[in-house]
Backbone as a ProteinNet text record, in pm:
[ID]
protein_1_A
[PRIMARY]
MLQQIDDLGLQWYYDRAMEIYQNKTGIIPEITELRIIFSIYGYLGVDNMVYEGPTLEILGSDDLNNSPFGRSVFFASFQPDGTLNLINILK
[TERTIARY]
16449.1	16551.3	16498.8	16426.8	16370.7	16264.5	16194.1	16093.5	16158.2	16275.8	16346.6	16383.1	16431	16466.2	16341	16233.5	16107.4	16055.3	16067.6	16018.5	16092.9	16224.8	16302	16283.7	16278.6	16263.2	16396.9	16409	16534.9	16576.2	16478.9	16510.2	16585.6	16549.4	16615.5	16763.8	16797.9	16938.3	17014.8	16953.5	17016.5	17039.5	16935.5	16948.4	17057.2	17065.5	17166.8	17307.1	17324.9	17455.7	17495	17399.9	17427.4	17463.3	17392.7	17419.9	17560.3	17598.2	17732.1	17837.9	17814.4	17907	17926.2	17814.4	17821.2	17894.6	17871.6	17938.9	18088.9	18131.3	18273.1	18345.9	18274.9	18342.2	18302.6	18186.9	18136.2	18079	18060.9	18013.9	17882.2	17792	17669.5	17694.1	17710.1	17742.1	17619.5	17645.8	17538.8	17545	17449.3	17444.3	17351	17405.3	17324.2	17297.7	17368.7	17347.6	17357.1	17264	17259.6	17243.3	17329.1	17316.5	17291.5	17191	17156.9	17168.7	17247.4	17278.4	17242.7	17175.8	17146.2	17229.1	17307.4	17391.7	17399.9	17449.8	17466.1	17607.3	17688.7	17824	17886.7	18002.6	18073.7	18131.9	18151.6	18196.1	18282.6	18391	18469.8	18422.4	18357.9	18293	18354.3	18270.5	18310.8	18383.3	18492.9	18573.2	18620.6	18641.8	18690.1	18599.4	18473	18376.2	18339.6	18335	18299.7	18148.6	18087.4	17943.6	17922.9	17846	17812.1	17661.5	17617.4	17473.8	17437.8	17310.1	17263.3	17306.6	17339.7	17376.3	17303.5	17275.1	17223	17334.5	17382.1	17496	17449.4	17503.7	17467.8	17595.5	17596.4	17706	17649.1	17694.7	17649.3	17756.2	17716.3	17810.3	17758.8	17851.4	17811.6	17845.3	17805.6	17827.9	17961.6	18059.4	18192.9	18203.6	18193.4	18204.7	18117.7	17995.6	17898.8	17945.9	18035.6	18079.6	17962.7	17947.9	17836.3	17848.7	17967.4	17988.7	17993.5	18010.1	18017.1	18140.8	18139.2	18251.4	18195	18243.2	18192.6	18223.7	18124.7	18137.5	18147.4	18061.7	18067.6	18013.6	18055.9	18004.2	17969.7	17845	17801.7	17739.2	17762.9	17706.5	17633.5	17509.1	17425.6	17374.3	17352.7	17277.7	17129.3	17043.4	16901.7	16836.9	16886.4	16827	16876.6	16961.9	17012.2	17149.7	17206.1	17341	17441.4	17526	17627.8	17740.4	17770.2	17887.7	18010.8	18002	18113.5	18066.7	18144.7	18125.7	18263.4	18278.6	18402.7	18372.2	18446.3	18436.1	18531.1	18475.6	18555.2	18589.1	18522.6	18549.7	18534.3
-6178.5	-6233.6	-6261.5	-6168.4	-6193.8	-6302.8	-6311.2	-6415.6	-6553.5	-6566.6	-6694.6	-6734.6	-6639	-6666.9	-6706.1	-6634.2	-6663.2	-6801.9	-6836.8	-6966.7	-7081.8	-7069.6	-7174.1	-7169.9	-7051.6	-7034.9	-7035.8	-6957.3	-6947.6	-7082.3	-7163.3	-7295.7	-7381.5	-7368.2	-7446.5	-7412	-7283.9	-7241.7	-7292.7	-7282.1	-7331.4	-7482	-7555.7	-7701.1	-7739.7	-7670	-7699.3	-7672.2	-7560.7	-7530	-7637.3	-7681	-7785.2	-7917.1	-7949.3	-8072	-8070.2	-7959.3	-7946.5	-7956.9	-7889.6	-7895.6	-8040.8	-8110.8	-8250.7	-8338.8	-8316.4	-8396	-8371.1	-8248	-8213.8	-8256.5	-8256.4	-8281.1	-8412.2	-8465.6	-8584.1	-8552.2	-8424.4	-8378.7	-8303.6	-8325.1	-8245	-8134.9	-8011.9	-7905	-7862.4	-7812.8	-7753.8	-7603.1	-7551.6	-7409.1	-7340.5	-7243.5	-7170.4	-7027	-6983	-6847.8	-6852.8	-6787.2	-6787.3	-6644.4	-6604	-6472.5	-6492.3	-6424.7	-6432	-6291.8	-6280.8	-6150.5	-6155.8	-6054.3	-6042.5	-5926.7	-5953.2	-5846.7	-5859.3	-5754.4	-5753.8	-5705.4	-5793.9	-5758.1	-5875.8	-5854.8	-5961.1	-6060.9	-6182.6	-6289.3	-6386.7	-6431	-6540.1	-6664.4	-6753.5	-6865.7	-7000.9	-7102.6	-7240.6	-7252.5	-7327	-7349.3	-7218.5	-7115.9	-6985.1	-6918.3	-6954.2	-6890.4	-6755.4	-6655.4	-6522.5	-6506.2	-6462.6	-6437.4	-6292.9	-6221.1	-6082.9	-6073.6	-6038.5	-6024.4	-6047.6	-6063.3	-6078	-6211.6	-6207.8	-6329.3	-6334.1	-6454.9	-6479.7	-6551.1	-6491.2	-6544	-6589.8	-6702.3	-6759.4	-6780.5	-6731	-6754	-6829.2	-6951.9	-7033.2	-7036.7	-7015.8	-7015.5	-7107.7	-7148.2	-7228.2	-7152.5	-7210.3	-7147.5	-7195.3	-7108.7	-7142.8	-7110.6	-7213.4	-7195.2	-7081	-7075.4	-6972	-6831.6	-6818.4	-6687	-6613.4	-6484.6	-6411	-6397.9	-6423.4	-6408	-6540.2	-6651.5	-6780.1	-6792.4	-6894.6	-6919.8	-6960.9	-6899.1	-6928.7	-7072.6	-7139.9	-7278.4	-7286.3	-7211.6	-7210.5	-7079.1	-7048.5	-6934.5	-6987.4	-6966.4	-7012	-6895.4	-6892.7	-6790.2	-6858.1	-6816.5	-6874.7	-6767	-6804.4	-6720.7	-6740.6	-6646.8	-6660	-6790	-6848.5	-6973.4	-7096.3	-7076.5	-7186.7	-7235.6	-7181.5	-7220.3	-7175.6	-7268	-7236.6	-7157.1	-7040.6	-6963.5	-7018.9	-7034.9	-7091.1	-7129.2	-7216.9	-7247.2	-7254.1	-7185.2	-7189.8	-7264.6	-7370.5	-7445.1	-7376.2	-7318.1	-7237.3	-7312.2	-7422.7	-7502.8	-7647.7
-5452.2	-5367.9	-5227.2	-5167.9	-5035.5	-5040.3	-5152.4	-5167.1	-5165.5	-5228.2	-5227	-5084.4	-5006.1	-4866.6	-4789.2	-4812.2	-4744.3	-4782.8	-4911.2	-4958.2	-4891.1	-4878.2	-4812.3	-4661.1	-4605.6	-4461.3	-4390.5	-4286.3	-4211.8	-4152.8	-4113.7	-4057.9	-4159.7	-4288.4	-4392.1	-4397.8	-4395	-4401	-4278.5	-4162	-4038.9	-4048.4	-4088.6	-4099.4	-4198.3	-4309.2	-4411.4	-4357.5	-4287.3	-4227.6	-4126.1	-4044.5	-3945.1	-4014.6	-4120.7	-4195.7	-4255.3	-4313.6	-4371.8	-4262.2	-4149.6	-4036.5	-3992	-3974.2	-3929.2	-4029.4	-4158.5	-4261.7	-4262	-4232.4	-4234.2	-4106.7	-3992.8	-3864.9	-3797.9	-3832.6	-3763.9	-3627	-3598.2	-3467.1	-3483.8	-3389.1	-3383.7	-3280.5	-3325.3	-3230.4	-3150.1	-3031.5	-2951.1	-2974.6	-3047	-3078.8	-2979.4	-2907.6	-2810.1	-2853	-2956.2	-3008.6	-3159.9	-3225.2	-3370	-3418.3	-3510.3	-3572.5	-3720.6	-3770.5	-3911.6	-3968.3	-4072.9	-4132	-4280	-4327.4	-4469.6	-4521.9	-4626.6	-4680.2	-4831.7	-4893.7	-5037.9	-5069.3	-5124.1	-5166.8	-5240	-5296	-5365.4	-5267	-5311.8	-5224.3	-5300.1	-5241.5	-5296	-5222.9	-5295.5	-5229.8	-5261.2	-5256.4	-5277.7	-5411.7	-5412.5	-5532.8	-5596.4	-5514.2	-5559	-5661.9	-5661.7	-5751.5	-5691.5	-5773.8	-5727	-5738.5	-5629.1	-5627.7	-5587	-5663.5	-5629	-5615.1	-5499	-5477	-5332.7	-5305.3	-5168.2	-5108.1	-4980.9	-4909.4	-4775.6	-4732.7	-4599.8	-4525.2	-4418.5	-4344.1	-4206.3	-4163.9	-4034.7	-3954.8	-3832.6	-3739.6	-3620.7	-3601.4	-3488.7	-3381.8	-3257.5	-3145	-3035.7	-2948.7	-2833.4	-2705.3	-2595.4	-2465.2	-2411.5	-2409.6	-2362.7	-2214.7	-2131.9	-1986.5	-1936.4	-1986.7	-1947.6	-1979.9	-2077.3	-2121.3	-2184.5	-2157.4	-2217.2	-2367.9	-2423.4	-2566.3	-2641.1	-2570	-2636.2	-2723.7	-2807	-2896.4	-3032.1	-3136	-3269.7	-3308.4	-3367.7	-3410.8	-3562.7	-3632.1	-3777.9	-3831.5	-3953.3	-4027.5	-4165.7	-4208.9	-4341.1	-4416.2	-4546.1	-4631.7	-4747.3	-4768.8	-4873.3	-4967	-5091.8	-5183.7	-5150.5	-5187.5	-5153.8	-5200.3	-5310.8	-5361.1	-5286	-5185.1	-5104.3	-5144.3	-5250.3	-5292.1	-5185.3	-5143.9	-5044.3	-5107.2	-5051.5	-5093.1	-5024.3	-4893.2	-4817.3	-4678.3	-4616.2	-4474.7	-4411.8	-4300.8	-4222.5	-4093.5	-4070	-3945	-3847	-3743.9	-3650.9	-3522.6	-3501.5	-3381.3	-3416.4
[MASK]
+++++++++++++++++++++++++++++++++++++++++++++++++++++++++++++++++++++++++++++++++++++++++++

């Protein structure tokens, strides 16, 4: 599982999340903070498919009026092979 993530590379997951965001909103977001989380648990994903196993999650945020915490723009969850579990457009 970690080898699959390594083979694709973290940049691939980020680029894919950005591409999906752009396709859904028509906007290219300015991401100033990125959190990448690796976890293992069950997930209700795309088309209500249940996925149980490791996930790579990305939370992209922007700078909201120079706030130290920013504002979340999107949250994406992927399986190690790159399959999208879900994406939430937060802004």
